[in-house]
C-alpha positions in Angstrom: -206.8 -15.4 123.3 -205.9 -14.9 119.7 -204.0 -11.9 119.2 -205.3 -8.8 117.4 -204.4 -8.6 113.7 -202.0 -5.7 113.1 -202.9 -2.1 111.8 -201.5 -1.1 108.9 -201.0 2.6 107.7 -203.3 2.3 105.1 -206.5 0.6 107.4 -206.0 3.4 109.9 -206.1 6.3 106.8 -209.6 4.9 106.0 -211.4 5.5 109.8 -210.0 9.1 109.8 -213.3 10.8 108.7 -213.0 14.3 107.0 -213.9 16.0 110.2 -210.6 14.7 112.1 -208.6 15.4 109.1 -210.3 19.0 109.1 -209.5 20.1 112.5 -205.9 18.6 112.2 -204.9 20.7 109.6 -206.8 23.5 111.7 -204.6 22.7 114.4 -201.6 22.8 111.9 -202.2 25.9 109.9 -202.6 27.4 113.4 -199.1 26.2 114.5 -197.7 28.3 111.1 -199.9 31.5 111.5 -198.6 32.2 114.9 -195.2 31.2 114.3 -195.3 33.5 111.0 -196.7 36.1 112.7 -194.1 36.1 115.6 -191.2 35.9 113.4 -192.6 38.9 111.0 -193.3 41.0 114.8 -189.4 40.0 115.4 -188.2 41.6 112.6 -189.8 44.3 113.4 -189.0 45.0 116.8 -185.0 45.0 115.5 -182.9 47.6 117.1 -179.4 48.5 118.1 -179.6 46.1 120.8 -179.0 43.4 118.2 -176.1 44.9 116.4 -174.8 45.7 120.3 -175.4 41.8 120.8 -173.7 40.9 117.9 -170.7 43.7 118.9 -170.5 42.2 121.8 -169.7 38.4 121.2 -167.2 39.5 118.5 -165.4 41.4 121.2 -165.1 38.7 123.8 -162.0 36.7 123.6 -163.7 33.2 125.0 -166.7 31.3 123.9 -170.4 32.2 124.2 -171.8 30.3 127.0 -175.2 29.5 126.0 -177.9 28.7 128.7 -181.7 27.8 129.4 -184.2 26.0 131.1 -186.7 23.1 130.1 -187.7 24.2 126.3 -185.4 27.0 126.3 -182.9 24.8 127.1 -183.5 22.9 124.1 -183.3 25.6 121.7 -180.5 27.1 124.0 -178.5 23.8 122.8 -179.3 23.9 118.9 -178.1 28.0 119.4 -174.8 27.2 120.8 -174.3 24.5 118.2 -175.3 27.1 115.2 -172.9 29.0 116.5 -170.0 26.6 117.1 -170.4 25.4 113.3 -170.5 28.6 112.0 -167.1 30.5 113.7 -168.4 31.3 116.8 -166.8 29.0 119.8 -169.8 28.6 121.8 -170.8 25.9 124.7 -174.2 24.9 126.4 -174.1 25.1 130.0 -177.1 23.5 131.8 -178.6 26.2 134.7 -179.1 23.7 137.2 -175.8 22.0 136.7 -174.1 25.4 136.5 -175.5 25.8 140.4 -173.7 22.4 141.4 -170.2 23.0 140.0 -170.5 23.2 136.0 -170.0 27.4 136.8 -166.5 26.5 136.6 -167.2 26.1 132.7 -167.6 30.3 132.5 -164.4 32.4 132.4 -164.4 35.9 132.0 -163.4 36.1 128.9 -166.5 34.7 127.8 -170.1 36.2 127.4 -173.4 34.8 128.7 -176.5 34.4 126.5 -179.6 33.1 128.4 -183.0 32.5 127.4 -186.2 32.0 129.1 -189.5 33.2 127.7 -190.8 34.8 131.1 -187.4 36.1 132.3 -188.0 34.3 135.8 -186.6 30.9 135.4 -185.2 30.5 138.9 -182.4 28.4 137.9 -180.6 30.9 136.2 -180.6 33.0 139.1 -176.7 31.6 140.0 -175.7 32.1 136.3 -177.0 35.9 136.3 -175.1 36.2 139.6 -172.2 34.7 138.4 -171.8 37.3 135.8 -172.3 40.2 137.4 -169.7 39.3 140.3 -167.0 38.5 137.5 -168.4 41.5 135.1 -169.2 38.8 132.4 -171.1 40.1 129.8 -174.6 39.1 129.9 -177.2 39.2 126.8 -180.7 38.3 127.8 -183.6 36.8 125.6 -186.9 37.3 127.0 -190.6 38.5 126.4 -190.8 40.8 129.5 -188.9 43.7 129.9 -189.5 44.1 133.5 -188.0 40.6 134.1 -185.4 39.6 136.4 -183.2 38.3 133.4 -183.8 41.2 131.0 -183.4 43.8 134.1 -179.9 42.0 134.9 -178.7 42.0 131.2 -176.4 44.0 129.8 -177.9 43.8 126.4 -181.4 42.6 126.3 -183.2 41.2 123.8 -186.5 41.4 123.8 -189.1 39.1 122.2 -192.7 40.4 120.9 -196.0 39.5 122.1 -196.4 36.3 120.8 -199.4 33.6 121.2 -198.5 30.1 122.0 -200.3 27.8 119.5 -200.8 25.3 121.5 -205.2 25.2 123.1 -204.1 26.2 126.3 -201.9 28.9 125.3 -199.3 27.2 127.9 -196.7 24.6 125.9 -193.8 26.5 124.5 -194.4 26.4 121.0 -194.3 29.9 118.9 -192.0 31.2 121.9 -189.4 28.6 120.9 -189.5 28.9 117.2 -189.1 33.1 118.0 -185.7 32.1 120.3 -184.5 29.7 117.8 -185.1 32.4 114.8 -183.5 35.0 116.9 -180.4 32.8 117.4 -179.8 31.6 113.6 -180.0 35.5 113.2 -177.2 36.4 115.8 -175.5 33.5 114.3 -175.9 34.5 111.0 -175.2 38.1 111.5 -171.6 36.9 113.4 -170.6 35.1 110.2 -171.4 37.9 107.9 -169.5 40.4 110.6 -166.6 37.5 110.6 -166.1 37.1 107.0 -166.7 33.6 107.3 -165.3 31.9 104.4 -166.8 28.5 102.7 -163.2 27.2 103.6 -163.8 27.8 107.0 -166.8 26.0 107.3 -165.6 23.0 105.4 -163.2 22.7 107.9 -165.9 22.8 110.8 -168.0 20.0 108.8 -165.7 17.5 107.6 -168.0 14.5 108.0 -171.0 13.8 105.9 -172.1 15.1 102.7 -171.9 18.8 103.6 -168.0 18.3 104.0 -167.3 16.2 100.7 -169.4 19.0 98.7 -166.9 21.6 100.2 -163.5 19.7 99.2 -161.8 21.7 96.4 -159.5 20.6 94.1 -156.1 21.8 95.9 -157.4 19.0 98.8 -156.9 16.0 96.4 -154.8 16.5 93.4 -151.6 15.2 92.9 -148.6 17.6 93.0 -144.9 17.7 92.1 -143.1 14.9 90.4 -146.5 12.9 90.6 -147.4 15.6 87.4 -146.6 13.7 84.0 -145.0 17.0 82.2 -142.7 17.0 79.2 -141.5 19.8 77.2 -142.9 20.0 73.5 -139.7 18.9 71.8 -139.8 15.7 73.8 -139.8 12.3 71.8 -142.9 10.7 71.7 -141.3 7.5 72.8 -139.8 9.4 76.2 -143.5 11.0 76.3 -145.0 7.5 76.4 -142.7 6.2 78.9 -143.3 9.5 81.3 -147.4 8.5 81.0 -147.0 5.1 81.5 -145.0 5.7 84.7 -147.9 8.2 85.8 -150.7 5.9 85.3 -153.1 8.9 84.6 -153.1 7.7 81.0 -152.3 11.0 80.0 -149.1 13.3 79.6 -149.4 17.3 80.1 -146.9 19.1 77.8 -145.5 22.8 78.3 -143.8 25.2 76.6 -140.0 26.5 77.3 -141.7 28.7 80.1 -143.7 26.1 81.8 -147.3 27.0 80.9 -149.1 24.1 79.6 -150.2 24.3 76.1 -151.2 20.8 75.5 -152.2 16.6 76.2 -151.3 13.8 75.1 -153.7 10.7 76.0 -154.4 7.1 75.4 -157.0 8.4 73.0 -154.8 10.2 71.2 -152.5 7.2 70.9 -154.8 5.1 69.6 -155.3 7.9 67.0 -152.0 8.5 66.0 -150.8 4.9 66.0 -148.7 4.5 63.0 -145.2 3.3 61.9 -144.1 6.9 61.9 -145.2 8.1 65.4 -142.1 7.6 67.3 -140.2 9.7 65.1 -142.2 12.7 65.5 -142.3 14.8 68.9 -144.9 14.9 71.5 -145.6 18.9 70.3 -146.7 17.6 66.7 -149.2 15.1 68.2 -150.6 16.5 71.2 -153.9 18.0 71.7 -153.8 21.6 72.3 -155.8 23.9 74.8 -156.2 20.9 77.0 -159.2 21.2 79.9 -158.2 22.8 82.9 -159.5 23.1 86.4 -158.6 26.0 88.8 -156.7 25.2 92.3 -159.5 26.4 94.2 -162.5 25.4 92.5 -164.7 22.6 94.2 -163.8 19.1 93.4 -167.5 18.5 92.6 -167.3 21.5 89.7 -164.4 19.3 88.6 -166.1 16.1 88.4 -168.8 17.7 86.7 -166.8 18.6 84.2 -165.3 15.5 83.9 -168.4 14.0 83.5 -170.1 16.6 80.8 -166.5 16.4 78.4 -166.5 12.4 79.0 -162.8 12.7 80.2 -161.1 11.2 83.5 -158.4 13.9 84.0 -157.9 17.5 84.2 -154.9 19.8 85.0 -155.0 22.0 87.8 -153.9 26.0 87.4 -153.5 28.9 89.7 -156.3 31.2 88.1 -153.9 33.9 89.3 -151.1 32.6 87.1 -151.7 33.9 83.5 -148.7 31.4 82.3 -151.0 28.8 83.0 -148.6 26.8 84.9 -149.9 23.3 85.8 -149.6 23.0 89.7 -151.4 19.8 89.4 -153.2 17.1 88.1 -156.9 15.8 88.9 -158.2 12.4 88.3 -161.7 11.2 88.5 -160.7 8.7 90.6 -159.9 10.8 93.0 -163.0 12.7 93.5 -164.7 9.4 93.8 -162.3 8.2 96.5 -162.8 11.6 98.2 -166.9 10.4 98.5 -168.0 12.7 95.8 -170.3 11.3 92.9 
């Protein structure tokens, strides 16, 4: 039997009627419309309970244990991951597994954040009982204020009335979106309360393009004896020896107070090359007001400066030091080795 010809994406598009496309678009718009309405209603319904939840999480010395079943469980996992990556230690515990030993992951120093749209998920019962038995703060997210979960919660976060977007109004769609947004809101509010910094964010995201983008100059610069520095009255010959040993293609020039006052590069050497060059001091031939970069600046910013100015090296200074003493030196290759482009 001859195998059927493969169907390409372009051939499928040809057979999709305008009517089908219209129906698909209507379904998509309904999902967007319901989700937008739910998020707006969620914002309008915020009250003191939200701040109480933030206060409670900030007060615990342990972690936030996040739990939920089914689709709510998937959202709970994401909320736990977001909290953990933004400075709030968090961990997901599956409610069914909790009933078979994973309750041992919950301590009295923790807080529980539990999700259930209707608030009657029976798999949560043992977690709720455990929280009440050991006085563990319980934050509940559900849509029914009279539900078992919200009645047991120390802090109830009530979801607004909403409509699921599926044709039967049953599949968790709008409800899970609302839960996810509320979890993100908690994470962001906690970040702001903690004063969570870019440096802390980078420490928790060392991998991938995000971690690379947050690398600072001080993380990859050369310090100490690696800095090619000479005094203004240093003979050019001696300065060239220092420059050659450092292999940065330049030497920094400092005054009697150690402040950076100039730079001498391979390019300067080519411009000044003549029989009398070695009879001069480096201060006579240096380029004044060299380009610098701040100690705490992002390495990506330093790389952009080097590309813009068509240079390969920057001396590093501490902005708090008015004397502009060079604390390090950064080469373009350092940035490239760090994965910046």
